[in-house]
C-alpha positions in Angstrom: 2.2 125.0 1.6 3.0 125.3 -2.0 6.6 124.0 -1.4 5.4 120.7 0.0 6.6 117.7 -2.0 3.5 115.5 -1.7 3.9 111.8 -2.1 2.7 110.3 -5.4 0.0 107.6 -5.2 2.7 104.9 -5.7 5.0 106.5 -3.0 2.1 106.7 -0.6 1.4 103.0 -1.2 5.1 102.1 -0.7 5.3 104.2 2.5 2.2 102.7 4.1 3.4 99.2 3.2 6.8 99.8 4.6 5.4 101.4 7.7 3.1 98.5 8.3 5.8 96.0 7.8 8.2 97.7 10.2 5.5 98.0 12.8 4.4 94.4 12.5 7.9 93.1 12.6 8.8 95.2 15.7 5.6 94.0 17.4 6.2 90.4 16.5 9.8 90.4 17.8 8.9 92.3 20.9 6.1 89.8 21.7 8.4 86.8 21.0 11.1 88.1 23.4 8.5 89.0 26.1 6.7 85.7 25.8 9.7 83.4 25.6 12.3 85.3 27.6 10.5 87.8 29.7 12.5 90.8 28.4 11.7 93.7 26.2 13.6 94.1 23.0 15.5 97.1 24.5 17.0 94.9 27.1 18.0 92.3 24.4 19.7 95.1 22.4 21.7 96.3 25.5 22.8 92.7 26.3 23.9 92.1 22.7 25.9 95.4 22.6 27.6 94.6 25.8 28.3 91.0 24.8 30.1 92.2 21.7 32.1 94.9 23.4 35.7 94.5 24.4 35.7 93.1 28.0 31.9 93.1 27.7 32.0 96.7 29.0 31.0 100.1 27.4 30.8 103.6 28.6 27.1 104.5 29.0 27.4 107.1 26.2 28.8 104.4 23.8 26.1 102.0 24.9 23.4 104.6 24.2 24.9 105.2 20.7 25.1 101.4 20.0 21.4 101.0 21.0 20.2 104.2 19.2 18.8 105.5 22.5 19.1 108.6 24.5 21.3 108.4 27.6 18.4 109.1 29.9 16.2 106.4 28.4 19.1 103.9 28.5 19.9 104.8 32.0 16.4 103.7 33.2 16.7 100.4 31.3 20.2 99.8 32.7 19.0 100.5 36.2 16.3 97.9 35.9 18.7 95.4 34.3 21.2 96.1 37.1 18.5 95.3 39.7 18.0 92.0 37.8 21.7 91.2 38.1 22.3 91.4 34.4 24.5 94.5 34.4 27.0 96.1 36.7 27.6 99.9 36.6 30.6 101.7 38.0 32.3 105.1 37.6 34.7 105.5 34.8 38.3 105.6 36.2 39.4 108.1 33.5 36.4 110.4 33.6 34.5 110.8 36.9 31.4 112.2 35.0 31.1 109.0 33.0 30.1 105.5 34.0 30.7 102.1 32.6 28.2 99.3 32.1 29.4 95.7 32.2 27.6 92.5 31.4 27.5 90.0 34.3 27.5 86.2 34.0 23.7 86.3 34.7 23.2 88.8 31.9 25.2 86.7 29.5 23.2 83.6 30.5 19.9 85.5 29.9 21.2 86.6 26.5 22.3 83.0 25.6 18.9 81.7 26.7 17.0 84.4 24.7 19.1 84.4 21.5 18.0 81.1 19.8 14.3 82.0 19.9 14.9 85.6 18.9 17.1 84.6 16.0 14.6 82.1 14.8 11.8 84.7 15.0 13.9 87.1 12.9 14.8 84.4 10.4 11.1 83.3 10.0 9.6 86.7 9.9 12.2 88.5 7.7 14.8 86.4 5.9 12.6 83.3 5.1 10.1 85.5 3.2 12.8 87.2 1.1 14.9 85.9 -1.8 18.7 86.3 -1.5 18.5 89.2 -4.0 15.8 90.9 -1.8 18.0 90.4 1.3 20.8 92.2 -0.5 18.5 95.0 -1.6 17.1 95.3 1.9 20.6 95.7 3.2 21.4 98.4 0.7 18.1 100.2 1.3 18.5 100.0 5.1 22.0 101.4 4.8 20.9 104.3 2.7 18.1 105.2 5.1 20.4 104.9 8.1 23.1 107.0 6.5 20.6 109.6 5.5 19.1 109.8 9.0 22.3 109.5 11.0 23.2 113.1 11.4 19.6 114.2 12.3 19.3 111.3 14.8 22.6 112.1 16.4 21.6 115.7 16.8 18.2 114.8 18.3 19.8 112.4 20.8 22.4 115.0 21.8 19.6 117.6 22.3 17.6 115.2 24.3 20.7 114.6 26.5 21.2 118.4 26.8 24.4 118.5 24.8 25.5 120.6 21.8 24.8 118.9 18.5 27.7 116.9 17.1 29.8 118.6 14.4 29.0 117.6 10.9 31.8 116.8 8.4 32.3 119.5 5.8 
């Protein structure tokens, strides 16, 4: 593999530190939501996306995109949330193949109950340990990574859902 661009010692150190930080943060936030609200982070993300949508309703494909999830993975989560009374699903009136997910009053109440503890956990574990300048840099770095990965992630999710990859801008 002579074409492999191996990481330098410094890059390897940064990569491992970043990877550990992301894993630890995800685990901490997942544990906080499970312990305090009895819900996985995935459910919280779905509730947030629906709460911010017009009419608190999204097409399942839009909800999957908002949650960075495949449609099949999201469909399983929504089915469980539907049985908890947090979400209603119905056929899309303009496209019989599509379906809409709507936040219920019970789902909004669950989100309102979970949000304060979750926001405090995010604040304590992320923002309180950074300076304002580091927060700005983290935002810029996160946007650069997200923008760099966006096309590949969209193509992977489309392939997972059995769809042709989205067209890339020229």
